[in-house]
DRENDO-1510 file (C-alpha; in Angstrom, 1 decimal, always signed):
<recs>
REC; n; res; u; v; w
REC; 1; UNK; +179.7; +105.1; +139.5 .
REC; 2; UNK; +175.9; +105.0; +140.0 .
REC; 3; UNK; +173.8; +106.4; +137.2 .
REC; 4; UNK; +171.4; +108.8; +138.8 .
REC; 5; UNK; +169.6; +109.9; +135.6 .
REC; 6; UNK; +165.9; +109.5; +135.7 .
REC; 7; UNK; +164.3; +107.5; +132.9 .
REC; 8; UNK; +162.1; +109.9; +130.9 .
REC; 9; UNK; +158.5; +108.8; +130.9 .
REC; 10; UNK; +154.9; +110.1; +131.3 .
REC; 11; UNK; +151.9; +108.8; +133.2 .
REC; 12; UNK; +149.6; +106.3; +131.6 .
REC; 13; UNK; +146.5; +107.8; +130.0 .
REC; 14; UNK; +148.3; +110.9; +128.7 .
REC; 15; UNK; +149.0; +111.5; +125.1 .
REC; 16; UNK; +152.1; +113.0; +123.6 .
REC; 17; UNK; +152.8; +113.3; +119.8 .
REC; 18; UNK; +155.9; +113.4; +117.7 .
REC; 19; UNK; +156.2; +116.6; +115.6 .
REC; 20; UNK; +154.8; +115.1; +112.4 .
REC; 21; UNK; +151.6; +114.0; +114.2 .
REC; 22; UNK; +151.4; +117.2; +116.3 .
REC; 23; UNK; +151.2; +119.1; +113.0 .
REC; 24; UNK; +148.2; +117.1; +111.9 .
REC; 25; UNK; +146.6; +117.4; +115.3 .
REC; 26; UNK; +146.9; +121.2; +115.3 .
REC; 27; UNK; +145.6; +121.3; +111.7 .
REC; 28; UNK; +142.5; +119.4; +112.8 .
REC; 29; UNK; +142.0; +121.9; +115.7 .
REC; 30; UNK; +142.4; +124.8; +113.3 .
REC; 31; UNK; +139.8; +123.5; +110.8 .
REC; 32; UNK; +137.3; +122.7; +113.6 .
REC; 33; UNK; +137.8; +126.1; +115.1 .
REC; 34; UNK; +137.3; +127.8; +111.7 .
REC; 35; UNK; +133.9; +125.9; +111.2 .
REC; 36; UNK; +132.8; +126.9; +114.7 .
REC; 37; UNK; +133.5; +130.6; +114.2 .
REC; 38; UNK; +132.0; +130.7; +110.7 .
REC; 39; UNK; +128.8; +129.2; +112.3 .
REC; 40; UNK; +128.5; +132.3; +114.5 .
REC; 41; UNK; +129.9; +130.9; +117.7 .
REC; 42; UNK; +132.1; +133.0; +120.0 .
REC; 43; UNK; +135.4; +131.6; +121.5 .
REC; 44; UNK; +135.5; +131.0; +125.2 .
REC; 45; UNK; +138.1; +129.9; +127.7 .
REC; 46; UNK; +137.8; +128.9; +131.3 .
REC; 47; UNK; +140.4; +128.0; +134.0 .
REC; 48; UNK; +141.6; +124.4; +134.1 .
REC; 49; UNK; +141.4; +124.6; +137.9 .
REC; 50; UNK; +138.1; +125.5; +139.5 .
REC; 51; UNK; +136.9; +125.7; +143.1 .
REC; 52; UNK; +135.7; +122.2; +144.1 .
REC; 53; UNK; +132.4; +123.6; +145.5 .
REC; 54; UNK; +131.7; +125.1; +142.1 .
REC; 55; UNK; +132.8; +122.3; +139.9 .
REC; 56; UNK; +131.2; +119.6; +142.0 .
REC; 57; UNK; +128.0; +121.4; +142.9 .
REC; 58; UNK; +126.1; +118.6; +141.3 .
REC; 59; UNK; +128.1; +115.8; +143.0 .
REC; 60; UNK; +126.8; +112.6; +141.5 .
REC; 61; UNK; +127.6; +110.1; +138.8 .
REC; 62; UNK; +130.7; +108.3; +137.8 .
REC; 63; UNK; +132.4; +111.3; +136.1 .
REC; 64; UNK; +132.5; +113.3; +139.3 .
REC; 65; UNK; +134.1; +110.4; +141.1 .
REC; 66; UNK; +137.0; +110.5; +138.7 .
REC; 67; UNK; +137.8; +114.1; +139.3 .
REC; 68; UNK; +141.4; +115.2; +140.2 .
REC; 69; UNK; +140.9; +117.1; +143.5 .
REC; 70; UNK; +143.5; +118.6; +145.8 .
REC; 71; UNK; +144.2; +121.3; +148.4 .
REC; 72; UNK; +146.4; +124.3; +148.0 .
REC; 73; UNK; +146.6; +126.2; +151.3 .
REC; 74; UNK; +143.0; +126.7; +152.4 .
REC; 75; UNK; +141.6; +126.3; +148.9 .
REC; 76; UNK; +139.8; +123.1; +147.9 .
REC; 77; UNK; +140.5; +122.8; +144.2 .
REC; 78; UNK; +139.7; +120.5; +141.2 .
REC; 79; UNK; +140.8; +120.1; +137.7 .
REC; 80; UNK; +137.8; +120.5; +135.3 .
REC; 81; UNK; +136.5; +117.1; +134.1 .
REC; 82; UNK; +134.5; +118.5; +131.2 .
REC; 83; UNK; +133.8; +122.0; +129.6 .
REC; 84; UNK; +130.1; +122.0; +130.3 .
REC; 85; UNK; +130.2; +122.6; +134.1 .
REC; 86; UNK; +132.6; +125.6; +133.7 .
REC; 87; UNK; +130.2; +126.9; +131.0 .
REC; 88; UNK; +127.4; +126.7; +133.6 .
REC; 89; UNK; +129.4; +128.7; +136.1 .
REC; 90; UNK; +130.4; +131.2; +133.4 .
REC; 91; UNK; +126.9; +131.8; +132.1 .
REC; 92; UNK; +125.6; +132.3; +135.6 .
REC; 93; UNK; +128.5; +134.6; +136.6 .
REC; 94; UNK; +128.3; +136.8; +133.5 .
REC; 95; UNK; +124.6; +136.5; +132.8 .
REC; 96; UNK; +124.0; +140.3; +132.7 .
REC; 97; UNK; +126.8; +140.8; +130.2 .
REC; 98; UNK; +125.9; +138.1; +127.7 .
REC; 99; UNK; +123.6; +138.2; +124.7 .
REC; 100; UNK; +121.1; +135.3; +124.3 .
REC; 101; UNK; +120.9; +133.0; +122.7 .
REC; 102; UNK; +124.6; +132.6; +123.7 .
REC; 103; UNK; +126.5; +130.7; +121.1 .
REC; 104; UNK; +129.9; +129.6; +122.3 .
REC; 105; UNK; +132.7; +127.1; +121.5 .
REC; 106; UNK; +135.6; +126.0; +123.6 .
REC; 107; UNK; +138.5; +123.8; +122.7 .
REC; 108; UNK; +140.6; +122.7; +125.7 .
REC; 109; UNK; +142.0; +119.9; +127.9 .
REC; 110; UNK; +139.9; +118.2; +130.6 .
REC; 111; UNK; +141.0; +115.6; +133.2 .
REC; 112; UNK; +139.4; +112.4; +134.5 .
REC; 113; UNK; +141.0; +109.7; +136.6 .
REC; 114; UNK; +139.6; +107.0; +134.3 .
REC; 115; UNK; +140.7; +103.4; +134.4 .
REC; 116; UNK; +143.6; +103.1; +131.9 .
REC; 117; UNK; +142.6; +101.3; +128.7 .
REC; 118; UNK; +143.3; +101.6; +125.0 .
REC; 119; UNK; +141.8; +104.8; +123.5 .
REC; 120; UNK; +140.8; +106.2; +126.9 .
REC; 121; UNK; +142.8; +109.1; +128.3 .
REC; 122; UNK; +143.0; +110.9; +131.6 .
REC; 123; UNK; +144.0; +114.1; +129.9 .
REC; 124; UNK; +142.2; +114.8; +126.7 .
REC; 125; UNK; +140.9; +117.6; +124.4 .
REC; 126; UNK; +137.3; +118.4; +124.0 .
REC; 127; UNK; +135.9; +120.6; +121.2 .
REC; 128; UNK; +132.6; +121.8; +122.6 .
REC; 129; UNK; +129.8; +123.8; +121.0 .
REC; 130; UNK; +126.8; +125.0; +123.0 .
REC; 131; UNK; +123.8; +127.3; +122.5 .
REC; 132; UNK; +122.2; +128.7; +125.7 .
REC; 133; UNK; +118.8; +130.3; +125.7 .
REC; 134; UNK; +117.3; +132.7; +128.3 .
REC; 135; UNK; +114.0; +131.2; +129.4 .
REC; 136; UNK; +113.5; +129.2; +126.2 .
REC; 137; UNK; +115.4; +127.9; +123.2 .
REC; 138; UNK; +114.0; +126.7; +119.9 .
REC; 139; UNK; +114.3; +123.0; +119.1 .
REC; 140; UNK; +115.7; +124.0; +115.8 .
REC; 141; UNK; +119.1; +124.7; +117.5 .
REC; 142; UNK; +119.4; +121.0; +118.2 .
REC; 143; UNK; +119.6; +120.3; +114.5 .
REC; 144; UNK; +121.8; +123.3; +114.0 .
REC; 145; UNK; +124.6; +122.1; +116.4 .
REC; 146; UNK; +124.6; +118.7; +114.7 .
REC; 147; UNK; +124.9; +120.4; +111.3 .
REC; 148; UNK; +127.9; +122.4; +112.5 .
REC; 149; UNK; +129.7; +119.2; +113.7 .
REC; 150; UNK; +128.8; +117.7; +110.3 .
REC; 151; UNK; +130.7; +120.6; +108.6 .
REC; 152; UNK; +133.6; +120.2; +111.0 .
REC; 153; UNK; +134.0; +116.5; +110.1 .
REC; 154; UNK; +133.8; +117.3; +106.4 .
REC; 155; UNK; +136.4; +120.0; +106.9 .
REC; 156; UNK; +139.0; +117.5; +108.2 .
REC; 157; UNK; +138.1; +115.0; +105.4 .
REC; 158; UNK; +135.8; +112.6; +107.2 .
REC; 159; UNK; +132.9; +111.3; +105.2 .
REC; 160; UNK; +131.9; +107.9; +106.6 .
REC; 161; UNK; +130.3; +108.8; +109.9 .
REC; 162; UNK; +126.8; +108.6; +111.4 .
REC; 163; UNK; +125.0; +110.7; +113.9 .
REC; 164; UNK; +122.7; +108.4; +116.0 .
REC; 165; UNK; +119.9; +110.6; +117.2 .
REC; 166; UNK; +117.1; +110.0; +119.7 .
REC; 167; UNK; +115.0; +111.9; +122.2 .
REC; 168; UNK; +115.0; +111.1; +125.9 .
REC; 169; UNK; +111.3; +112.1; +126.2 .
REC; 170; UNK; +110.2; +109.1; +124.2 .
REC; 171; UNK; +111.5; +106.3; +126.4 .
REC; 172; UNK; +111.1; +108.1; +129.7 .
REC; 173; UNK; +107.4; +108.8; +128.9 .
REC; 174; UNK; +106.9; +105.2; +127.9 .
REC; 175; UNK; +108.3; +104.0; +131.3 .
REC; 176; UNK; +106.0; +106.5; +133.0 .
REC; 177; UNK; +103.0; +105.4; +130.8 .
REC; 178; UNK; +103.7; +101.8; +131.9 .
REC; 179; UNK; +103.9; +102.8; +135.6 .
REC; 180; UNK; +107.4; +101.5; +135.9 .
REC; 181; UNK; +108.8; +102.9; +139.2 .
REC; 182; UNK; +112.4; +101.7; +138.8 .
REC; 183; UNK; +112.7; +103.7; +135.6 .
REC; 184; UNK; +116.4; +104.7; +136.2 .
REC; 185; UNK; +117.3; +101.0; +136.5 .
REC; 186; UNK; +115.6; +100.3; +133.2 .
REC; 187; UNK; +117.2; +103.2; +131.4 .
REC; 188; UNK; +120.7; +102.1; +132.6 .
REC; 189; UNK; +119.9; +98.7; +131.2 .
REC; 190; UNK; +118.8; +100.1; +127.8 .
REC; 191; UNK; +122.0; +102.1; +127.7 .
REC; 192; UNK; +123.9; +98.8; +127.8 .
REC; 193; UNK; +121.7; +97.3; +125.0 .
REC; 194; UNK; +124.4; +97.0; +122.4 .
REC; 195; UNK; +127.1; +96.0; +124.8 .
REC; 196; UNK; +125.3; +92.8; +126.1 .
REC; 197; UNK; +123.5; +89.9; +124.4 .
REC; 198; UNK; +119.9; +90.2; +123.5 .
REC; 199; UNK; +119.0; +87.2; +125.7 .
REC; 200; UNK; +120.8; +88.8; +128.7 .
REC; 201; UNK; +119.0; +92.1; +128.0 .
REC; 202; UNK; +115.6; +90.5; +127.8 .
REC; 203; UNK; +116.0; +88.3; +130.9 .
REC; 204; UNK; +117.2; +91.2; +132.9 .
REC; 205; UNK; +114.4; +93.5; +131.7 .
REC; 206; UNK; +111.8; +90.8; +132.5 .
REC; 207; UNK; +113.2; +90.5; +136.0 .
REC; 208; UNK; +112.9; +94.3; +136.4 .
REC; 209; UNK; +109.4; +95.0; +135.0 .
REC; 210; UNK; +107.7; +91.7; +134.1 .
REC; 211; UNK; +107.2; +90.0; +130.7 .
REC; 212; UNK; +104.2; +92.1; +129.5 .
REC; 213; UNK; +105.8; +95.4; +130.0 .
REC; 214; UNK; +109.2; +94.1; +128.8 .
REC; 215; UNK; +107.4; +93.1; +125.5 .
REC; 216; UNK; +106.3; +96.7; +124.9 .
REC; 217; UNK; +109.8; +98.0; +125.6 .
REC; 218; UNK; +111.4; +95.5; +123.3 .
REC; 219; UNK; +108.9; +96.3; +120.6 .
REC; 220; UNK; +110.0; +100.0; +120.7 .
REC; 221; UNK; +113.7; +99.0; +120.9 .
REC; 222; UNK; +113.4; +96.8; +117.8 .
REC; 223; UNK; +111.7; +99.4; +115.6 .
REC; 224; UNK; +113.7; +99.5; +112.4 .
REC; 225; UNK; +113.7; +101.0; +108.9 .
REC; 226; UNK; +114.4; +104.4; +107.5 .
REC; 227; UNK; +114.1; +107.5; +109.6 .
REC; 228; UNK; +110.6; +108.2; +108.1 .
REC; 229; UNK; +109.5; +104.6; +108.8 .
REC; 230; UNK; +110.7; +104.7; +112.4 .
REC; 231; UNK; +108.8; +107.9; +113.1 .
REC; 232; UNK; +105.7; +106.3; +111.5 .
REC; 233; UNK; +105.9; +103.2; +113.7 .
REC; 234; UNK; +106.4; +105.3; +116.8 .
REC; 235; UNK; +103.3; +107.3; +116.1 .
REC; 236; UNK; +101.4; +104.0; +115.5 .
REC; 237; UNK; +102.3; +102.7; +119.0 .
REC; 238; UNK; +99.1; +104.4; +120.2 .
REC; 239; UNK; +100.7; +105.7; +123.4 .
REC; 240; UNK; +98.4; +108.6; +124.3 .
REC; 241; UNK; +100.9; +110.6; +126.4 .
REC; 242; UNK; +101.7; +114.2; +125.8 .
REC; 243; UNK; +105.4; +113.9; +126.6 .
REC; 244; UNK; +105.8; +110.9; +124.3 .
REC; 245; UNK; +104.2; +112.7; +121.4 .
REC; 246; UNK; +106.3; +115.8; +122.1 .
REC; 247; UNK; +109.4; +113.7; +122.0 .
REC; 248; UNK; +108.4; +112.3; +118.6 .
REC; 249; UNK; +107.6; +115.7; +117.3 .
REC; 250; UNK; +110.9; +117.1; +118.5 .
REC; 251; UNK; +112.8; +114.3; +116.9 .
REC; 252; UNK; +111.0; +114.8; +113.6 .
REC; 253; UNK; +111.7; +118.5; +113.7 .
REC; 254; UNK; +115.4; +117.9; +114.3 .
REC; 255; UNK; +115.6; +115.6; +111.3 .
REC; 256; UNK; +113.8; +118.2; +109.1 .
REC; 257; UNK; +116.3; +120.9; +110.2 .
REC; 258; UNK; +119.2; +118.7; +109.3 .
REC; 259; UNK; +117.8; +118.2; +105.9 .
REC; 260; UNK; +117.2; +122.0; +105.5 .
REC; 261; UNK; +120.8; +122.7; +106.6 .
REC; 262; UNK; +122.2; +120.3; +103.9 .
REC; 263; UNK; +123.2; +117.3; +106.1 .
REC; 264; UNK; +123.1; +114.2; +103.9 .
REC; 265; UNK; +120.7; +111.6; +105.3 .
REC; 266; UNK; +123.3; +108.9; +105.0 .
REC; 267; UNK; +125.1; +110.7; +107.9 .
REC; 268; UNK; +122.3; +110.5; +110.4 .
REC; 269; UNK; +119.9; +107.9; +111.7 .
REC; 270; UNK; +117.4; +107.5; +114.5 .
REC; 271; UNK; +118.6; +105.1; +117.2 .
REC; 272; UNK; +116.1; +104.7; +120.1 .
REC; 273; UNK; +118.7; +102.9; +122.2 .
REC; 274; UNK; +120.8; +106.1; +122.6 .
REC; 275; UNK; +120.2; +107.3; +126.2 .
REC; 276; UNK; +123.2; +109.4; +127.4 .
REC; 277; UNK; +123.5; +111.4; +130.6 .
REC; 278; UNK; +120.8; +109.8; +132.6 .
REC; 279; UNK; +120.5; +112.7; +135.0 .
REC; 280; UNK; +121.5; +115.4; +132.6 .
REC; 281; UNK; +119.9; +115.3; +129.1 .
REC; 282; UNK; +116.2; +115.9; +128.8 .
REC; 283; UNK; +115.4; +115.9; +125.1 .
REC; 284; UNK; +117.5; +115.4; +122.0 .
REC; 285; UNK; +120.5; +113.0; +122.5 .
REC; 286; UNK; +123.2; +112.2; +119.9 .
REC; 287; UNK; +126.2; +109.9; +119.6 .
REC; 288; UNK; +128.4; +109.6; +116.6 .
REC; 289; UNK; +130.2; +106.6; +115.2 .
REC; 290; UNK; +132.5; +106.0; +112.3 .
REC; 291; UNK; +130.9; +103.7; +109.7 .
REC; 292; UNK; +132.7; +100.3; +109.6 .
REC; 293; UNK; +134.5; +101.2; +112.9 .
REC; 294; UNK; +131.6; +101.2; +115.4 .
REC; 295; UNK; +133.7; +99.1; +117.8 .
REC; 296; UNK; +135.6; +102.2; +118.8 .
REC; 297; UNK; +132.4; +103.8; +120.2 .
REC; 298; UNK; +131.2; +107.4; +120.0 .
REC; 299; UNK; +133.6; +110.1; +118.9 .
REC; 300; UNK; +131.2; +112.9; +119.4 .
REC; 301; UNK; +128.1; +113.2; +121.6 .
REC; 302; UNK; +125.7; +115.7; +123.2 .
REC; 303; UNK; +122.1; +116.7; +123.5 .
REC; 304; UNK; +119.5; +119.0; +125.0 .
REC; 305; UNK; +119.3; +120.0; +128.6 .
REC; 306; UNK; +116.5; +122.0; +130.3 .
REC; 307; UNK; +118.4; +124.2; +132.7 .
REC; 308; UNK; +122.1; +124.5; +132.3 .
REC; 309; UNK; +123.0; +126.6; +135.4 .
REC; 310; UNK; +120.4; +125.6; +137.9 .
REC; 311; UNK; +123.1; +125.0; +140.6 .
REC; 312; UNK; +124.3; +128.6; +140.3 .
REC; 313; UNK; +121.3; +130.8; +139.4 .
REC; 314; UNK; +117.5; +131.1; +139.5 .
REC; 315; UNK; +117.5; +132.0; +135.8 .
REC; 316; UNK; +116.1; +129.3; +133.5 .
REC; 317; UNK; +118.8; +128.7; +130.9 .
REC; 318; UNK; +117.9; +125.8; +128.5 .
REC; 319; UNK; +120.6; +124.7; +126.1 .
REC; 320; UNK; +121.9; +122.2; +123.6 .
REC; 321; UNK; +125.5; +121.2; +123.3 .
REC; 322; UNK; +127.7; +118.7; +121.4 .
REC; 323; UNK; +131.3; +117.8; +122.0 .
REC; 324; UNK; +134.0; +116.2; +119.9 .
REC; 325; UNK; +136.4; +114.1; +122.0 .
REC; 326; UNK; +139.4; +115.2; +119.9 .
REC; 327; UNK; +142.1; +113.1; +121.6 .
REC; 328; UNK; +140.0; +110.0; +121.3 .
REC; 329; UNK; +139.1; +110.9; +117.7 .
REC; 330; UNK; +142.7; +111.4; +116.8 .
REC; 331; UNK; +143.6; +108.0; +118.3 .
REC; 332; UNK; +140.8; +106.3; +116.3 .
REC; 333; UNK; +141.8; +108.0; +113.1 .
REC; 334; UNK; +145.4; +106.9; +113.6 .
REC; 335; UNK; +144.3; +103.3; +114.3 .
REC; 336; UNK; +142.2; +103.0; +111.2 .
REC; 337; UNK; +144.9; +104.5; +108.9 .
REC; 338; UNK; +143.0; +107.7; +108.1 .
REC; 339; UNK; +145.9; +109.9; +109.1 .
REC; 340; UNK; +148.2; +108.2; +106.7 .
REC; 341; UNK; +146.8; +110.3; +103.8 .
REC; 342; UNK; +145.8; +113.3; +105.8 .
REC; 343; UNK; +146.5; +116.6; +104.0 .
REC; 344; UNK; +147.6; +119.5; +106.2 .
REC; 345; UNK; +146.3; +122.9; +105.1 .
REC; 346; UNK; +149.5; +125.0; +105.1 .
REC; 347; UNK; +151.6; +127.3; +103.0 .
REC; 348; UNK; +154.4; +125.9; +100.9 .
REC; 349; UNK; +157.5; +125.3; +103.1 .
REC; 350; UNK; +161.0; +126.3; +101.9 .
REC; 351; UNK; +164.4; +125.5; +103.4 .
REC; 352; UNK; +167.3; +127.7; +102.3 .
REC; 353; UNK; +170.8; +126.1; +102.6 .
REC; 354; UNK; +173.7; +128.6; +102.7 .
REC; 355; UNK; +177.0; +127.2; +101.3 .
REC; 356; UNK; +179.9; +129.3; +102.3 .
REC; 357; UNK; +179.6; +132.9; +103.3 .
REC; 358; UNK; +176.2; +133.5; +101.7 .
REC; 359; UNK; +173.9; +134.2; +104.7 .
REC; 360; UNK; +173.2; +137.8; +103.5 .
REC; 361; UNK; +171.9; +136.5; +100.2 .
REC; 362; UNK; +169.8; +133.8; +102.0 .
REC; 363; UNK; +168.2; +136.6; +104.0 .
REC; 364; UNK; +167.2; +138.4; +100.8 .
REC; 365; UNK; +165.7; +135.3; +99.3 .
REC; 366; UNK; +163.8; +134.6; +102.5 .
REC; 367; UNK; +162.3; +138.1; +102.5 .
REC; 368; UNK; +161.2; +137.7; +98.9 .
REC; 369; UNK; +159.5; +134.4; +99.4 .
REC; 370; UNK; +157.8; +135.5; +102.6 .
REC; 371; UNK; +156.2; +138.4; +100.7 .
REC; 372; UNK; +154.7; +135.7; +98.5 .
REC; 373; UNK; +153.3; +134.1; +101.7 .
REC; 374; UNK; +155.6; +131.1; +101.7 .
REC; 375; UNK; +156.9; +129.6; +104.9 .
REC; 376; UNK; +160.7; +129.9; +104.9 .
REC; 377; UNK; +163.6; +128.7; +107.1 .
REC; 378; UNK; +167.3; +129.1; +106.8 .
REC; 379; UNK; +169.5; +126.2; +107.9 .
REC; 380; UNK; +172.2; +127.5; +110.1 .
REC; 381; UNK; +174.1; +124.4; +111.1 .
REC; 382; UNK; +177.4; +123.6; +109.4 .
REC; 383; UNK; +177.1; +120.0; +108.4 .
REC; 384; UNK; +177.4; +117.9; +105.2 .
REC; 385; UNK; +174.8; +118.7; +102.5 .
REC; 386; UNK; +173.5; +115.1; +102.4 .
REC; 387; UNK; +172.6; +115.3; +106.1 .
REC; 388; UNK; +170.8; +118.6; +105.6 .
REC; 389; UNK; +168.8; +117.1; +102.7 .
REC; 390; UNK; +167.9; +114.2; +105.0 .
REC; 391; UNK; +166.7; +116.7; +107.5 .
REC; 392; UNK; +164.6; +118.5; +104.9 .
REC; 393; UNK; +163.0; +115.3; +103.9 .
REC; 394; UNK; +162.1; +114.2; +107.4 .
REC; 395; UNK; +160.9; +117.6; +108.4 .
REC; 396; UNK; +158.5; +117.6; +105.4 .
REC; 397; UNK; +159.8; +120.7; +103.6 .
REC; 398; UNK; +158.3; +121.1; +100.1 .
REC; 399; UNK; +161.3; +122.8; +98.5 .
REC; 400; UNK; +165.0; +123.3; +99.2 .
REC; 401; UNK; +167.1; +126.2; +97.8 .
REC; 402; UNK; +170.9; +125.9; +97.8 .
REC; 403; UNK; +172.7; +129.2; +97.9 .
REC; 404; UNK; +176.4; +129.1; +97.1 .
REC; 405; UNK; +178.8; +131.7; +95.9 .
REC; 406; UNK; +178.4; +130.6; +92.2 .
REC; 407; UNK; +174.7; +130.9; +92.5 .
REC; 408; UNK; +175.0; +134.4; +93.8 .
REC; 409; UNK; +177.3; +135.5; +91.0 .
REC; 410; UNK; +174.9; +134.1; +88.3 .
REC; 411; UNK; +171.7; +135.1; +90.1 .
REC; 412; UNK; +170.3; +131.7; +89.4 .
REC; 413; UNK; +169.5; +129.3; +92.2 .
REC; 414; UNK; +168.6; +125.6; +92.2 .
REC; 415; UNK; +165.2; +124.8; +93.8 .
REC; 416; UNK; +164.6; +121.1; +94.5 .
REC; 417; UNK; +161.0; +119.9; +94.8 .
REC; 418; UNK; +161.2; +117.4; +97.7 .
REC; 419; UNK; +157.9; +115.8; +96.7 .
REC; 420; UNK; +158.7; +115.1; +93.1 .
REC; 421; UNK; +162.5; +115.2; +93.1 .
REC; 422; UNK; +162.5; +117.7; +90.2 .
REC; 423; UNK; +165.0; +120.6; +90.1 .
REC; 424; UNK; +164.0; +124.0; +88.8 .
REC; 425; UNK; +165.8; +127.4; +88.6 .
REC; 426; UNK; +165.0; +130.5; +90.5 .
REC; 427; UNK; +166.2; +133.8; +89.1 .
REC; 428; UNK; +166.8; +136.9; +91.3 .
</recs>
């Protein structure tokens, strides 16, 4: 007889977790959410499906080419590919009902038809934090959002990470100052700086703009030292351009805000090679890497944009945002072994095992422990005690209580600590 059963499987680029890992994932989300809310940000949620004309109003770039788009009846629909474009629509739509600066966070799934590769997903969670101003927005907010992410990383136990920070105004104004017309081409090349050899970079740059101008660009790219030293060298370049100087001042201000807000300097560094979002970000840009694991790329990124919702409203809405790629981060943390020692923040978990006709007594014990804010389950299946104990171990229960008729008569119950193996007595 032919077996017509379908082999269970999921599409490539989608992540599913077993229960033990899902518990960790949800705990990470919980801790990030708590930090966002304690930082004064309001929760927000938007539909996964948007009108294509809304979602793709700014139809350019590689991201938009990866969108999942389909028709349902007469409706042209798309799955959201990030959380920023829906934010743009949301702020424009509810402008009169919002209080500015509008501080929001959103944690949700987004979809991109990316080429399947390790650590890259087609469905993934983003944990976004944005602050939107009405007409203007202080540069201090750029430092603030980075400080919030710093707290979020600390909350989940991460210590060895580094925010790489730059300002788009610095390089764009240098290119303008040098009268480089193919500036976008040069910026794309700079964005690839750490992905190609220095000789390839230099040869390509010279072919674009000539040796003399390439020398100046390379000089800026190779500025090194402490954050203070880099700022000093930038100022000493003697580039008399208002935008250039503004970019340096903004960068300096962001670093000072980070210090004021208690971010350790070991966790942030100026990196002038950071470009990001060639047609999107206009000032501060940031990417985040794990120290010693830089090969995995950025796990968190963002920056400043001049006018968030320009495709939907005449109102000028400058903003700054930063996003943790949570699915990618989880993958990386698993790869480097960080999750092996991860501590889930939860109540002590108890499993009550009824032996014989003792279910009523088990209910009383359950109610007592729940009043003490314990997490309690009763095991209902009638199988051998050894198998139940195996289940309790695999399901990560902290303590097991065996409730038999003898225990009920004496009022004393054995409580086994599954972490230490020790047995103690509980008296009711």
